[in-house]
Structure formats: C-alpha cells, structure tokens
C-alpha positions as CSV (number, residue, x, y, z in Angstrom):
1,M,207.1,58.2,61.9
2,N,204.1,60.4,62.4
3,P,203.0,62.5,59.4
4,K,203.6,66.3,59.8
5,R,200.4,68.2,60.7
6,S,199.6,71.4,59.1
7,P,199.5,74.6,61.2
8,A,195.7,74.5,61.0
9,A,195.6,71.0,62.5
10,R,198.0,72.0,65.2
11,T,196.0,75.1,66.3
12,P,192.6,74.2,68.0
13,V,189.7,76.1,66.7
14,R,187.8,77.9,69.6
15,P,184.3,79.0,69.3
16,T,183.7,82.6,68.9
17,R,181.7,84.7,71.3
18,S,181.3,87.8,69.1
19,R,177.7,87.3,68.3
20,P,176.4,87.4,71.9
21,A,178.7,90.4,72.5
22,V,177.2,92.2,69.5
23,K,173.7,91.5,70.7
24,A,174.6,92.8,74.2
25,A,176.1,96.0,72.6
26,T,173.0,96.5,70.6
27,R,170.8,96.3,73.6
28,A,173.0,98.6,75.7
29,A,173.2,101.2,72.9
30,L,169.5,102.0,73.5
31,T,169.7,103.4,77.0
32,P,166.8,103.5,79.4
33,E,166.5,107.2,78.6
34,V,165.9,106.5,75.0
35,W,163.0,104.2,75.8
36,I,161.6,106.6,78.3
37,E,161.7,109.5,75.8
38,A,160.1,107.4,73.1
39,A,157.4,106.3,75.6
40,T,156.8,109.9,76.5
41,D,156.4,110.8,72.8
42,V,153.8,108.1,72.3
43,L,152.0,109.2,75.4
44,V,151.7,112.7,74.2
45,V,150.6,111.9,70.7
46,E,148.5,108.8,71.1
47,G,147.7,108.3,74.8
48,I,148.6,105.8,77.5
49,D,147.0,102.9,75.8
50,H,149.4,103.0,72.9
51,V,152.5,103.0,75.2
52,R,153.3,99.4,74.6
53,V,156.5,97.5,74.3
54,D,155.8,96.3,70.7
55,V,154.9,99.8,69.6
56,L,158.1,101.3,71.1
57,A,160.3,98.5,69.8
58,R,159.0,99.0,66.3
59,Q,159.6,102.7,66.4
60,L,163.1,102.3,67.7
61,G,163.9,99.6,65.2
62,V,164.8,96.9,67.7
63,T,163.3,93.6,69.0
64,R,161.1,93.3,72.0
65,G,163.9,91.5,73.8
66,S,166.0,94.7,73.7
67,F,163.3,96.3,75.9
68,Y,163.8,93.8,78.7
69,W,167.5,94.5,78.8
70,H,166.6,97.7,80.8
71,F,163.1,97.2,82.1
72,R,161.3,94.4,84.0
73,D,158.0,95.0,82.3
74,R,155.7,97.7,80.9
75,E,154.7,98.7,84.4
76,D,158.4,99.3,85.2
77,L,158.7,101.6,82.1
78,L,155.6,103.5,83.0
79,R,156.8,104.1,86.6
80,R,160.1,105.4,85.2
81,V,158.3,107.7,82.7
82,L,156.6,109.3,85.7
83,L,159.8,109.5,87.6
84,A,161.7,111.2,84.8
85,W,158.8,113.7,84.3
86,S,158.6,114.5,88.0
87,T,162.4,115.0,88.3
88,R,162.5,117.2,85.2
89,A,159.3,119.2,85.5
90,T,159.2,119.6,89.3
91,Q,162.3,118.8,91.3
92,A,165.0,120.0,88.9
93,L,162.9,123.0,87.8
94,T,162.2,124.3,91.3
95,K,165.8,123.8,92.3
96,R,166.9,125.8,89.2
97,L,164.5,128.6,90.0
98,A,165.5,128.7,93.7
99,E,169.2,128.9,92.7
100,A,168.6,131.7,90.2
101,S,167.4,134.2,92.8
102,K,166.9,134.6,96.6
103,D,164.4,137.3,96.0
104,P,160.9,135.7,96.5
105,L,159.3,138.3,94.2
106,E,161.7,137.4,91.5
107,R,161.0,133.7,92.0
108,L,157.3,134.3,91.6
109,R,158.0,136.3,88.4
110,D,160.1,133.4,87.1
111,M,157.3,131.0,87.8
112,I,154.7,133.1,86.1
113,S,157.0,133.3,83.0
114,L,157.4,129.5,82.6
115,P,154.4,129.0,80.3
116,H,155.8,131.7,78.0
117,R,159.2,130.2,77.3
118,G,158.8,129.1,73.7
119,R,159.0,125.6,72.4
120,A,160.2,124.2,75.6
121,A,157.1,125.4,77.4
122,V,154.9,124.1,74.7
123,R,156.5,120.7,74.9
124,A,156.3,120.7,78.7
125,A,152.6,121.6,78.5
126,R,151.8,118.8,76.1
127,I,153.5,116.2,78.3
128,E,151.7,117.5,81.4
129,L,148.3,117.5,79.7
130,A,148.9,113.9,78.7
131,I,149.9,112.9,82.2
132,R,146.9,114.6,83.7
133,A,144.7,112.7,81.3
134,W,146.4,109.5,82.3
135,A,146.1,110.3,86.0
136,R,142.3,110.3,85.7
137,R,142.3,106.6,85.1
138,D,145.4,105.2,86.8
139,D,146.4,105.3,90.5
140,M,150.2,105.4,89.9
141,A,150.0,108.3,87.5
142,R,147.6,110.1,89.9
143,Q,149.9,109.7,92.8
144,A,152.8,111.1,90.8
145,L,150.7,114.0,89.7
146,D,149.4,114.8,93.2
147,A,153.0,114.7,94.5
148,A,154.1,117.2,91.8
149,D,151.2,119.5,92.4
150,A,151.8,119.5,96.2
151,S,155.5,120.2,95.7
152,R,154.9,123.1,93.3
153,L,152.2,124.6,95.5
154,A,154.4,124.4,98.5
155,Y,157.2,126.3,96.5
156,H,154.7,129.0,95.6
157,E,153.4,129.3,99.1
158,Q,157.0,129.6,100.4
159,A,157.6,132.6,98.2
160,F,154.4,134.3,99.3
161,R,155.2,133.7,102.9
162,A,158.7,135.2,102.3
163,L,156.9,138.3,101.0
164,G,155.2,138.6,104.4
165,F,151.8,137.2,103.7
166,E,150.0,135.2,106.4
167,P,149.9,131.4,106.0
168,A,146.3,131.2,104.9
169,E,146.7,134.1,102.5
170,A,149.9,132.7,101.2
171,R,148.3,129.4,100.6
172,S,145.4,130.9,98.7
173,R,147.6,133.1,96.5
174,A,149.8,130.1,95.8
175,F,146.9,128.1,94.6
176,L,145.5,130.9,92.4
177,T,148.9,131.6,90.9
178,Y,149.6,128.0,90.2
179,A,146.2,127.5,88.6
180,C,146.8,130.5,86.4
181,E,150.1,129.1,85.3
182,I,148.6,125.8,84.5
183,G,145.8,127.5,82.5
184,E,148.2,129.7,80.6
185,S,150.3,126.6,79.7
186,L,147.3,124.9,78.2
187,L,146.0,128.0,76.5
188,H,149.3,129.4,75.3
189,H,148.1,129.7,71.7
190,H,145.5,132.3,72.7
191,G,146.5,135.9,71.7
192,D,149.7,137.3,70.3
193,D,153.0,137.9,72.0
194,A,151.9,141.3,73.2
195,Q,148.7,139.9,74.7
196,R,150.5,137.1,76.4
197,E,153.1,139.5,77.8
198,H,150.3,141.7,79.1
199,R,148.6,138.7,80.9
200,K,151.9,137.8,82.5
201,Q,152.5,141.3,83.8
202,R,148.9,141.7,85.0
203,L,149.1,138.4,86.9
204,G,152.2,139.5,88.6
205,V,150.6,142.7,89.8
206,L,147.4,140.9,91.0
207,I,149.0,138.2,93.0
208,T,151.4,140.6,94.9
209,T,149.0,143.5,95.6
210,R,148.0,143.5,99.2
211,K,144.5,144.1,100.4
212,P,143.7,147.8,101.2
C-alpha cells in the first residue's frame, strides 16, 4: 500500500512570476512624458551637457534600466524633448490662438500678450532660452528651432496679410513683431506691471499703423 501523501506533496509548486511583473510595472509607471519633463528641467537649470541618463535616473529615483524601457538611447530622448517643446510651444499654441478668434488684429494682440502671461510665460521663456543655447552647438536642436521660428513667423505674416498689408510689408512686420515678442519674453523682469502693459499696448499700435 502506498503511503498517503500530504496535500502539499500532491500540489506541485509552480514558480512565481510576480517579480518580473513588478519590475515591468515600475518601469511603466514612469511614462515617457515624465522622463521628457525631467530632461527639460535639467536642460533649463544646468544645460544640455547635464541631460544624461544617469542624472535623470538618480533624480527620478529609478535605475538606468528603467530609462531604456521607453527610449532607445540618450539621442532618442533629446529628439523627443525637442518634439514635445515644438508641439507645445508652436503647433498647439498657434492652433489655440487661431481657434480663439478669426479676427487677424485680435490674433496679433493675443500673440503680443503671450510674454505677459505670468508664470507660464516665464517658464516657456526659460525653456526657449535653453533650447536656443543648445541650438548654437547642435544640428538637431538648430533644425527644430529653425522650424519653430519659421512656423511662428508664417503665422504672424498670415495675420498681417489678412489685415491688407502687401506680402513684403507683411513679412517685415511679422519679423519685427516676433523679434519684439522674443525680446519681451527674455526681458520680462524689466519694469513693473504698468510699464509692461504700456509696452504691449505701444507695440500693438506700432505694428498695425500704416504708412502715411
């Protein structure tokens, strides 16, 4: 007669897969957007040379391996940082402005007001300044910046043309307006609220006044 086996002996023990699943969940919890935002913060504060996988992983409290769950390499991350910036600061922005009003004069006023929109404007200006510094030494960043500038200038020019300005004049006014906006965003701390408001109103008058 065979001896009776205990329930434990009758039930085979199967290897658990919980540990790999936990690791996968941990990697997935940090979305690509979290890494991109962290990389952007480092870019703004410390510059492009400090945007490294080890630096970001340490700040986010994860291993380097977690990074490769979402990105092929550092170059892939940098490319997606630029893409995220371009989408947010150019494509989505101009779309939102275009949808807000069909009046070209109102669109120009909205664009002029962008550097004056509080903390969001300050944050956007800091990111843009960091990207412009990066673009001076890197072709990928320069191409992304050139594309953003071209798109924004075209949007400005379209508004001036809609106001009845000839193509050459519309192009010149678009450039001058855009240059003033960039300058205002970088020099936003100059003057008090009343002075900044005066500059904004004065620019609006100057760029839309026709030649006598």
